[in-house]
N, C-alpha and C positions, 0 to 999 in steps of 0.2 A: 304895102314897098315900103317904106319908110319903117316899119316892124321887123321888118324880116331884113333890114338891115344894124338896124340899134342889135338884135338875138346875134348878129353874126361877128360884130365889131367885140359885143361884150364874149363871146367863146372863144373869139381872137385874143382876147387879154389875157383871158384865163388860161390858154396854151401858151401864151410867152410867159407868164405867170409859174405853169405850173406841169409845163410838158417835161421840162429836163427832169425835174423831180420826178414822172408820171413814170418816164422811158429809161432812168436808174430806180426803180422802185422795181417796173416787172424782170426788169436783167437781174435785180437781186436774185428777188423770187425766183428765175429760170435759176441762175446759179447755187443756191441755194437747196431745192431741190432734186440736183443732180449731184450733188453733196450730202443729203440725206439718201439719196437710191448709191452709196458706197459706203457709205458709214454703217446700214442695214446690214450690208454683206460682211462687213467686216466683224461688225457684230457679234455675226456667229459666228464666224472663227474664234476671235475672244473667246465667247462665253462657252464654249463647248470642252476647252479646254477643264472648265473649271464644273459645267453642269450637265450631266449623263442625259436628262432627258431631255430627247430634243423638241417634245411639245414646247417647254417651260421655255428653251433656250430661245424658240421662233420667238413664243407670245414679250417676250423681254427685250425681244435684239426690234420688235414691232414698236415698243411703247420708245424706247431708243427714239426712233426713229420718229415718232409720232412730233415728238417734245424739237425735235431738229426742224422740222416744218413748220409748225409751231410757232418757233421761234422767228424763223426766216420768217413766215407769214408777219407777225406781229412787226415786226424792223422794218419791213416792207412797206405797210400798208401807215406806221408811225413818218415814215421817209416823207411818203406819197400829202402828208399833212394830218391825219385825219388824228383825232382825238383821243389821247390816250385812255379814258375811260372806253370811253364805245370802242376801242382796241384790245383792253382787259375784258368785257363782259363778254366781245364775239371771242375768244381767245382758249377761255374758260368753260363756257356752251362746245366750242370747237369740240377740245381734247376731255371733257368730257364725255361728250360722245361715243369719240373712235373708240377710246380706251373699254367704254361701256360691249360696244361691238367688236372687239376682239376675244374681250373676257366669258362674255355670256354667249357670243354665236358663233365667233368662231368653230367652237365643236360642233354646231350642229351645220354648216356648209362642207360639201362637200369636196374632196379632196383625192390629188393621188393615190394611188398607195407603190410610192416609189420615189426615190430621188434620183436627181443625174449622176453615174457612175455606177447608178447598179443594174445587174442581171435582170429584165424580165421575161416570163413571157403571157405574152396578152396577147388571148384568143389561138391564129397558128402561126407567128411572129414569137421566134428567141432569136433577142439581142442586147446594146446592152444600150442604155439609158444615156443619149446626148444634149441633149434641150425639151427645153418643155416653155410651153408655154398659152396663156387663155384657151388657144387653139387646140391646139394640136403639143402629140408626146414626135420627138425626132429618137427612131431607134433606130440599133446600127445590127445588123443580123454580124454573124460569126463569117460569110461568105462575101460580107464588102458590101449587100445591099445595104442604102438607107433607105428607112419606108416613113412616112407623117401620117402617124396615126389622131386620129379626132380626140381628146378625150372626150366627150361627149361615150364613144364607143367603147372605153378602159370602164369610164365608171360602171354601164352593163353592163359589163364583160367578166370575164370569171380571170383572178391576173394572179400569175402567179410568181414572185419576186422572194429570187433564192440567194438574196444576201440583207433578208429581212431580218434574220438570226441571226448568230456570233458564229455558230457553231453547225455543220451541218454530217448525217453519218454516212460512212462508203458502204455499201451492200458489194460483200466478191462471195458469188455463187461457184463452185468448184465440181465439177464433177468426177469422182476416182473411180476404178472397175471395184467390183466386189471381190478377186481378191487380190488388195490389198493391207495395207494395217491401217484400221481409221481410227486408232489412239495414234497410231503416230503422227499421221495424216492432218488431227486435228492439235496438235502439239504444234506443229510445223505452222500452223497456217496461223497459228495463236501467236507465234513466236515472231512469227515477219512482220503480224502489226505490233507487238507491243516493243520492237529493236527501232522499229525505226521513230523516229524524234517529233513527227511532226503531228503525229495520233498522239489525243489529249489520253493522259492518265484515269481519268475521272468523264464519264464512264469507263469501264475496263476493258477490253477491245472481248471480246465470246465467240464461240466460237460453234456453230448447230449440228447436228443433222437435221434438214431439212425435206429428204425427204428419197425414200426406194422409192427409182424409175424401173423402167426394166433395162435399162443399159447401164448406169450407174448409182453410188450414192454419195448424194448432192448434197454439198455440206457447205455452209455460210456462214461467214465471217465477216463482222460487225464492229465496227468506229468509230471514232467522234473526231471529226476536224474540226479547227476553223473553214468558216466559208468561203476566204478568197484562196486555199491551198488546196481546194476542195478537189478538183481537177486533175492537174498534174499529180498529186498522190495516191488519187484512184489507178492512172494508169503506172504507175511506176511501182504498185504497191500486187499491179498482178504481172507485171512483166520478174517484180522477182519471186513469187509463188512458182510461176513455169521455171524461172533457174533454180529455185532452189527445190522445186520435187526432183528437179531431174537429178537436181546432186545425192538428192537423199534417196531415190530410188521408186520414187511413190510413183505410179501410172496415171497417169492424168486420160480419164474417160473419153472415147472420143467415137462416132456412130459409128454402127457393125454391124452385119447380119450375117449370120452362118446358115453356110451355104449346102443342102444336105442331098446326095446322088446316088438313088438306089437303080443297081441293073436285073434288069427283068432273067437273064440268066446267068448262069455261069461264066457258059461263052461270051460274054459281053467280056468280062471282071478276066484277063489275064493274070492276075493277080492273084485271086483268090478271094480280095478284100467284098463284106456285105453292104459294105458304105465306105462312102470318101468323103472326109471332114474339111473344109476349109474358110478362112476368113476372110475375110475382105469389107473394105469400108463403102458405106452405105450411098454412095456419092461419087465409089469410082462411074464413070464412063460407060464402061465395060459391064456394069450389072443390069444397064437399060438393054442393053441388047440378049 
């Protein structure tokens, strides 16, 4: 019993002597870790202005954050009363180990194939990445729904990242009737793409005859635009094609059907014609009757 009392008395003396310093060191450590977290974020923003390689930016930012954390730990331990030589040895060992893990093993660690703000298609979901964590990814679809997708499912599935590359090709397929001027239609379609300032000059927009179908000559226009401008540019180019073709007198083909009516005898044909031919849209509900 006396031994327990003596040990408790010693512990009380230690707390009285070093308790405040320990609490202060712990507070310094917590504040330093928070500062390191925000510095890591601003390091990335700063280095992206000078370095194009995103992997290199991430590596430099991580090393900078580690150095800040090591400095904070060293100051905290020294304030808590640990000897300087011991602190130096611990810091050197931790620093070398962490930097080695980042440089050597980081490329081998699975990572998500997208970043916050990019539009991706993961499985059957198409939307914008709003946030990521160690467990899941928050994906917001274009109809306003929010999905929390497990990262394990994303890593093991096919992911289509629409913003991974800087540019994207627009496909414009238009069908014209067989009696239209083919060369004029190709020239007009190419001019529409060339005249749009959002369309990249290199590679140059091009038009090909894709197919000769039963109902039309199918033309294909191809051009490249910056990725963020893809959807709006494509929609507006389609609108320009319709208006420009109408102005140039180029008729865009639409589904149609030729109906031939034969009369069994002349008495059923007062006009004396052997055949009556007319055209109707294949989607006309009267055709079904």
